[in-house]
N, C-alpha and C positions, 0 to 999 in steps of 0.2 A: 503494499500500500504506499503511495506517495502522499506526502504531507501536502497541504493545499498551497505550500510555498514551493519555490523553485528548486528546493533540495532534490536530491535523487532518490532512488529506490534500492541502491545496492551502495555497500560501502566502497571506499577507495583506498587501495594500498598505498602507504606512504612511508618513505625512508626518512626518519627522524634523526636529527643531530643531537648529540648530548648537550645538555645545558643551553639550548636556544630557545627562545621564547616563540610559541606559535599561537595565533588567534584562530580559534575553530569557530566557523559561522554557525550561529544558533537560529538565525531568522530564515535561511534558505534563499536570499536575495542575492547573495554573492555570485558573480561570474566565475569565481575562482574557487569552486568547491573543492575541498571541504573547508577551505580557509577563508577568513573574512577579507573583503576588499574595500570595506566602508560603506557599502550600499545600505546597510540598515540605518545610516543618518538620514538620508533622503526618504526612506521607507517608515522612518519613525518606529523602527522595529527593536527587537532585543539586540542587546550588545554581545560581543562575541565572548567566548571563554578562553582566557590566556592560560596555556599550560606549556610545560617543558618535561623532558625526560632525563633521567640521570645518565643514562648511557645510550649510545646509538642503538636504533632498532627499528625493524619494520613493523607497522601497525596497520590495522584497517579502521579508518575513521568514518564515522556515521555520516550520511547525507540526507536520511529521512527526517532526521530531527527528533525521532521518537525513543531513542535509546535512554535506558535508565542508567548507563555509565558513560555520560559524556566525557570526552568526544569519541569515545571508542564504541564501535559497532557491537551491539549485543543481540543481533538477529530480530530486533523489533520489526525491522522491514517485512518480515515474513508475516 
């Protein structure tokens, strides 16, 4: 199920760098999914979640915005 916003319906695999801040889009308006591009400002939508990881790793980030474990996909899109 796709959220009523422009997010997606499948997670996106991302290679994250250690100790780098990432801004995960929470509103679905970003054209740079799953990351925020500032589109929430014009849409007056929710602000992103800023996060980092302690060591470099590959993760699957949610695009449906229904996850209970943001920013990571938990299968809620099924």
